[in-house]
N, C-alpha and C positions, 0 to 999 in steps of 0.2 A: 761279507760283501766286499768289495774294494774299497779302501778309504776314498774320501773325497778329497781331491788334489786341489780343484778350482770351483769351489761352490759359488753359486751365484754368477758364473761365467756362461758364456754362449757356447753351446756344443752343437755341432752338425752331426747326425745321426743316419747313416746309411741304412736306408729302409727298402727292402725288397718286396715288401707286401706279406713277407712271412711272420710268424709268431715271434721267432728269436729276436729279430729288429725291432719289432714292436714292443716287446717287453723292455729290451734296452732302453728304448725312448721313453717309456712310461716310468721305469725305474730312475733314470735321470731326472726327470720332471720332478717326481717326489722328492728327489734329493735336492731340489732347488736351483737345478740349471736352467737356462734359457735354451730349450730344445728346438732346432730347425731340423726338420725331417727332410731328407733328401733322397728322391728315389732317382737312380741313373737308368736313362733309356740306353740299353746297350745294343739292341738288334731288333728287326722287325721279324716277327713270327706270325705266321698265318693263324688267324684267330680260331678258326675251327680245330686245328690241331692243338693249340693250347687249351681250348675248351674240353677237348677229348680226352686229353691225358692229365690235366690238370697237374702237370709237373714241371712246368716250365717258369720262367720269370718274364718280366717285361709285358705282360699281358695288361689290357685295359683294367681287368679286375683287381691285378696286384697294384696297380696304381691307385686305384681307387680304395683298396683295403689300407695302404699305407696313409691317404689322406684321412681315411675315416678315424684311423687310431689318432693322427695329429689332432683332429678336431676334438677327440674324446679328452686328451691330455692337454688342450689348450696350447698346441704348438703350430708354428707356421710349417708349411710343407711346400718344397719346390720339386719339379721334375725337370732334371738336367739331361741333355742330349749328349751321351758318350759314344754314340754309334760309330763315328769314324775312329775314334781311339780303340774300342772294343775289337773293330776289324781288324786293325793293323797290329795291336799288341796281343790278342788272343786268338781270333780266328786265323788270321795268317799264320800265325806261330804254330797253331795247331795243327793245321793242314801241312805246313812246312816240315815239321817234325816227322810226320808219318811219311812224307816224301822221302825223308833221309833215312828211313828204317828205324826210328826211334818212337818212343810212346810218351807224348806229352802230357803234361798235368796242367789243364786251363785254368784251374783255380788258383795255382801258384802265379801264373801271368796276370789274372784279373786283380788279385789281391795286391801284388807287387806294383803294378803300373797303374791300375786304375783307382783303387780304393786308397792306397797308401802314397801315391804320387799325385795324380790328377785331382782326386777329390780333396786332398789336403791342401793343394794349391788352390782350388775353388773356395774352400772353406776360408782361407786367408782372406781371399777378397770379399768374402761375407762377413769380416771382422769376428770369426769365430776363435775362440781360444783352445778348443779342444775338436776332436772328431771322435765319433764312438761307432763301433759295430757290433753285430750280434754274435761273433765268434766266441766258441766255448774254450777260452783260455784267458790267463791272468797276467796282469802286469804287477810287478813288485818294485818299490822304489829302494835303493840300498845305497845310502850315501847321496852322491851326485849322480849315480850310475842306475841304470833302470834293468830289471830282470823279466824275461819273458818265461811264464810257467805255463805248464800244461792245465787244462782245464779240470776241476775237481772230480767231473764224471769221465772215468776213462773210457766209457762207452760213447761219448760225444766230443771227447776232447779233438780240437782242431789246430792245435799249435804246430802240427806237421807243415800247415800251408802258410806259416807266419814266419818262417826261419830268415826271411830276408829283410825283417823290419831293423831298422838303424836306431842308434839311441835319440836322434832327434825326433823320429817319427814315435818312439814309444814314450818321449816326454808328452807328446801332443795327442796321445791314444787313449781311450778309456774301452775297457772291455766289461761291460756291467754285469754279464750274465755267466762269467767263467767259474763263479762258485756254485752254480746251481746245476741240477740234472735236468733232462729234457722234460720229465713229467712234473717237476717243479715250476718249470716256466710255463707251461701249459696251465698249472694250478693258478698262478700268479696272474696270467692272462684272464683266467675265469674270474677270480676275485676283483679284478680291475673293472670287468665287465666288457672285456674286448671280443668282438665278434668272431676274430680269428683264432681263438683258443684252441680250436680242434681242427684248424686247417692242416692239410698234409703238408709235409716236408718236400720241399723241390728237389729234383735230382740232382746229381753232380755237374753233369753236363747240361747246361739250362739251355744252351742254344741248338740241341738236338733232341727236341722233346720225345721223339719216337724211338730213340736209341738206336737208330741204324746209322752207324759211323760211316760205313762204306758208301752208303747212298749220298751222304752229307759230303765226303770227302773226294769222291770221284771226279764230279764236275768242276772242282776248285783245283785239281793237281796241275801243276805247270809241266810235269814230266812224270814218267811212270818208270819203274826199274823192274822189268821181268826178269826171270832167270830160271835156275834150277833149285830143286829141292833135293838135297843130299843127306846122307847119314855121316856119322863120323869117321867113315873110311872113305868118303868121297864118292860112294855108289849114288848114282843118280835114281832117285824115287818119284820123280815128277817135274812138273814146270808149273810155273806161276804166272799171274799177269802183272804183278807189281808188289814191291815190298810193303808198300802201305797198307797191305791187308793183313800184316802179321805184326806180332808183337812177342818177345820174350816170355816163354811158358805157355804160350797158347797150345791148346789141344784140338779144339774143333776147327772144322773147315780148313784143313790142311790137305790140299789135292795131291796127296802121295801114297803109293803103294806100300802097304804094311806088312811085310812077310813074316813079322813076329807076332807073338801072343800078347805084347804089352803094348799099351798106348804110345803114341809118338807125341813129343812136345817140340816146340820150337825152342831150340837151345841157343842159336846164334844167327845174326843177321848180317850180311856182309854188303853195306851200301853200294860200294864200287862195282862189285860183280853182279849184284842183284840175286846173289846165292844165299839160300835159306838153309841151314843145318836143322836137323831134326833128330831126336834120340829119346831114350827113356828118361824117366823123372830123375835119375840120379846125375844126368848130365846138366840138370839146372842147380846143381848145388856148387856155390863157391865160396870162398872165404876173403878175397880181396876185391877192391874196385878202385877206380880214380874218378874223382869228382873235380868239376870245374867251377867256375863262379861262385866260389866259397864265401859265405859271409858269416862273420862271426858277431854275435849280438853284443858281447864284449869281447876285449882281446883274449886272444888264446892265451891259457895259464903257463904254456912254456913252449920252447922251440924245439923240444924232442917228442918223441911217443906220448900222446895224452889219452889216458884211459878213460873212456865214454861208453855211453849205450848209443847204439845207431838203429834208426828205423829207415826202411828202404821202400815203406809204402805206406799210403794214408792210414789204412786200416790194420797195418801190420803191427808186430811186437817189437819191443826194444830188446836187442842183442848186445852182450858185452863185446866191446872192440877198443882198438886204438886207431888214433889218427894221427897223422904226421904231415905237416905243412911242406908242399914241395913247390917248386915253381909253378905259377898258373893254377894252383889248385890243391887238392890233398889226396893222400892215399889212405884208404880205411882197410883195417884186417880184422876180421870178425874171429871171436874166440872159438867159433864153430861154424860149420857151413851153413849159408842162408840160401833161401831158395830164389831163382829167377831174379838176378840183380840185372834190372832193366835200363838200358840208357835213355834219358830223357825224364826219367823219374828223379824225386829228390831223395838225398839221404840226409838225415837230420841227426844233430849230434845232441845227447842229453846227458846231464848229470842228475840222476835221480828224475825229478819232474821238472827241472830248469832247463830250457833250450839254450844250448850253448852256440848252435849256429847250424850250418848245413850247406849243402851245394847239389850242383846237378849232376847225375850219374852219367859218365861218358863211357865206361867200358868196365868189364871185369877184368882182373888181372891174374896173370898164370900163379900158380902156387909156388911159396918160396921166399919171394920179396926182395931179392937182392937188385933187381934191375930198377932202373930210373923210369918213373911214369912219365908219360907223354900222351898227348891227344892223338890218337890214330888219324892218319890222314884222311880217311873216309868220313870222319866225324868232325874235322874241322870246318868252319864257317868260312 
């Protein structure tokens, strides 16, 4: 278990109503912290949809579950309205990225802006010393610096969505369940007597409880970019209504004529022309990418190529690579081809189980590595 850095201090715990944040609060209360549970009201969802799927958050039931846990452990509980911030920094971002032919990761935006910026600011106003969340990751102090580590259970590790954390934020953050597996957390919840011990996990995209991205995005688009669907030679195989319906690596729902015996995948999206390129699976294999908005949890160890392991999707594997800092970002070269480098997703740098940093994928790069990286004009904000 993570060592206690500020025993007897006040800690604000972000509580979604789920078992992970509930056990986080309970463990901290057991350790002697003055726990204040905070549930963030992020959006208004139709109650009937939430009740039917039981996979969302922000429902009345979720708020009551969080309150019930706080009553059980003798903690205060508050419901804070973050709907305006969530709309601007998560939903608008989510729709805007698809509009640009990119594939967003809303959990990154939610963590970066809401939990670790706005919630920490609110916590200071509540005279709290620390903030805690139910993420499966760990924090380790090393002298006057802090390291972010992957969770002990590789099946539940959530360090991928935490690479934006700064040293100041890490100094005020507690991650109480990073040393546990999911089953161990449920066992702890049962031992404590929490009624939500067996509550199902919520899905990743909490504001789309039915999982229909297109139905959610369509009415919120400010513009559409229709165009042609072509193969690698430029032969037109079909047309589409908008690039927002596609992501790199997609196989299903491609309105194109396939004259081959092999499945077609989306291998490139040109946001300027609206052109979607499709091809066989090997067209998805790349070894180089350029990332922007790079954050180093600690300073990079050198100015030259840095050996790392890199991960390009939440549930992906770490692949040996080198990262080189360039103006406005970084170039990453993998030791072997990786599948479906997807603009808008994160690339996260690891040294074994230590998170070194990460950035947002802008584009794959041609093989070779001699040219200078830059953000393509179509992807510039």
